[in-house]
N, C-alpha and C positions, 0 to 999 in steps of 0.2 A: 322050449325050456332053456336052451342055450341063449336064446335071444333075451329072455327075461333076466338071466344072470348078467349078461353083458350090460343091460340097461342099469341094473343095480350097481355094478361096479362103476359105471360112468357117473351115476348120481352121487356115489360116495366120493369119488375123486373130485367132482365139482364142489361138493360140500367142504372137503378138506382145503381145496384151493381158496374158496371164499373165506373160510375161517383164518387161513394163513394171511390172506390179503388184508382182512379186517384188523388182525393183530399188528401187521406191519404199518397199516395206516394209523392206527391208534398210537403206536410207538412213535411214529414220525410226528404226529401232532403234539405228543408230550415233549419230544425233543425241541420242536419249534417253540412251544410255550416256555420251556426252561431257558432257551436261548434268548427269547424276548425279555423274560424276567431278568436274566443276567445283564442284558444290554441296558435295560431301563434302570436297574439298581445303581450302576455307577453314575448314570446321568443325574439321578436324584441326589446322590451323595455329593456330586459336583455342585449341583444347584444349592444344596444346603451349605456346603463349604463356601460357595461364593456369596451366600446370603449373610454369612457371619461377618459383621463389620469389624473394622480395626478399632484401635483405641480412640483415634480422632473422630471417626464417625460416631462411635459410641458416646463420646462426650457431647457432640452436637445434638444427637438424638435425645440424650438425657436433659440437655438444656431446653430443647423444644418441648419436651414433656412437662418440665417445670413451668414453662410459660403458659401452657395450656391448662394448668390446674385451675380450678375455680377459685375466684377471689374469696377471701374470708369475709364473712358478713360483719359489717360494722355494727358495733353496739349502739343501742339507742341512747341519745344524749339526754342526760339528766343532771341539771346543775345542782351544786351543793350550796344551800343557803348561807353557810358560814363563809365559804369562799366568795360568794357574791357580795357579802357585806364588806369583806376585806378589799375586794377589787373596787367597790363603790366608794371607798375613801378617796379615790381619784375620780372626780366627776366624769360620768359617762362610761367609765371602765366596767362598772357592774352591769350596765345594760348590754355592753358588748359581750361580756362573759355569758349572759343569759340569751345571747343571740337575738335580742330585740333591738335591731339596728334602727328601726323607724322611730324609736324614742330619743335617739341622739340629737336630732334637731330641736326637740322640745327642751332637753336638758341644757344643751349649750346655748340655745336661744334665751332661756330664762337666766342663765348665768351672765350672758353678755348684757342683757337688759339691766340686771341688777348692778353689774359693774359700771355700766354707763351712768346709771342713776347716782351711784355713790360718787363717781368722779365729778359729775356735773354739780351736784349739790355741795360737795366739798370745795370745789373751786369757787363757787359763788360765796360760800361761807367764809373762805379765806379772804376774798376780796372785801366783803362787807365788814368782816371783823377787823381787818387792817384799817379800813376807812373809818370805822367807828372809833377805834382806839386812837387813830391819828388825829381826827378832828377834836376828840376830847383833850388830847395833849396840847394841840394848838389853842384850844379854848382856854385851858388853864394858863397858858402863856399870855393870852389876851387879858384875862382877869388879873393876873399879876401885874401886867403893864398898866392897866387901869388903876389898880390900887396904888401904884407908885406915881400916878399922874402922867404917864406917858401912853403912847399908842403903839401897839405892836402891829407891824405891817409885813411881817414875814421874816424868814422864808416859811412857806407852808408845806405841810406833809403832802406828798404827791398821792398818797393812798386814797384820799378823799376828794382832792381837787379834780380828779378825773370825772366825778359825778356832777360837777357844776360848770357853768360857763367861765371862760377865762376872764379874769379881771374882777370877778364878783366873790372872791374868796373871803374877803373881810366881811361881806354881808352874811354869807352862809355859816361862817364859823361860830357866830353867836346865835344862830337860828335853832331854837330848841326843837321845833317840829322836824327840821331836817336831821337833827341828831337822833331823834326818836325813830325816824324812818330808817336810818342806817342801823339802829339797834334792832328794830323789828325784822328787817331783812336778814340781819346776822342770825337772829334766833330762828327765823323761818327756815333758812337753808341748813342750819345745824340740826334742827329737828328732823327734816326730811333726809338729811344725810344719815343720821342715826337710824331712822326708820328703814332706809334702803339697806343698811348693814344687817338689821334684824331680818328683813325679807330674804336677803342673800343666805343667811344662816338657815332660815326655814326652807329655802329651796334646796340647799345642800342636804339637810336632814330628810326631806321628802325623796330626794334621789336615792339616798341609802335605803330608806324604808321601801321604796318601790322595787329596788333590786332584790331585797330580801323576800318580799311578798311574791314577786314574780318568780323567783327560784323555788319558793315553797309551794306555790300553786302551778308549777310548770306543767305537770301532767294532769291537772284537775280538769274534768270534763265540764265545760261551760256551754256546750251546745244546747239550745232550748229544745226540749221534747214536748212540744205543744200538740194537743189533740182536742178537736172540737167534736162533741157528741150532741146530737139533737134527737128528740123523740116527741111524739104527740103526747099531750097532757090533757087529762080529763078530770075535772073537779066535780065530784058528785053533788047533787042538790042536798042542801041542809035546811034546817028550820029557819035560818037567818039569811042564807045566800042561795041564789039559784045555781043551777048547773052551768058550768063554763067549759069551753074547749079552747085549747091553745097549743103552743109549741114550746117545749122545754129545751133550752140550750145550756150546755155545760162545757167549760174550758178547763182542762187539766194540764198542769205543767210541773 
């Protein structure tokens, strides 16, 4: 009986010791955890304080962020027909406004050809016109000299003597065929000079019209939408025609 009581007391003492030890261990773990938290907290706060940039770094970072912003999308170009006409008053500028740079060689080539034609025909017209009026003036002097019973031997107008051999001026001055040739040449080059001017005006007008139409139809879809369809075709027999078999093709655009 005493032995049983002794064992019971020993068991109770052991249980109390285990409970006290468990409580102390739990309390020690909580203390360690609190100490670790306290140690980590200032470190985190130090890191946060260190991460806060000063004013210089802040400005550099903001500038970098502004550079990294996506670029604004450019608006699609759409020319204004009225502006195209105004720009086209200067040859070629309307095509540049419409961004049709491949037309510039055509425009300037046409204008250069017209200006060359005008210059060439006008130069020849001036030469033959001066020659014709010069020979007619000398011819009138020859006629007046013949009427007075004398012979006119010069001086001759150089404008027409450049078309004849030297020393034969007195022969050609009274040659009506030579005079008519000079007159026809004068009229010929004058006509083509005037025609070249008209063509130049036409090229100028076409360049303006082209700039206007090009700006007006800038976004017009001109891509061909072609489709070819084929199917077998059977023609039934009739009273007048026999039955026929074939292939039906249709092109739509």
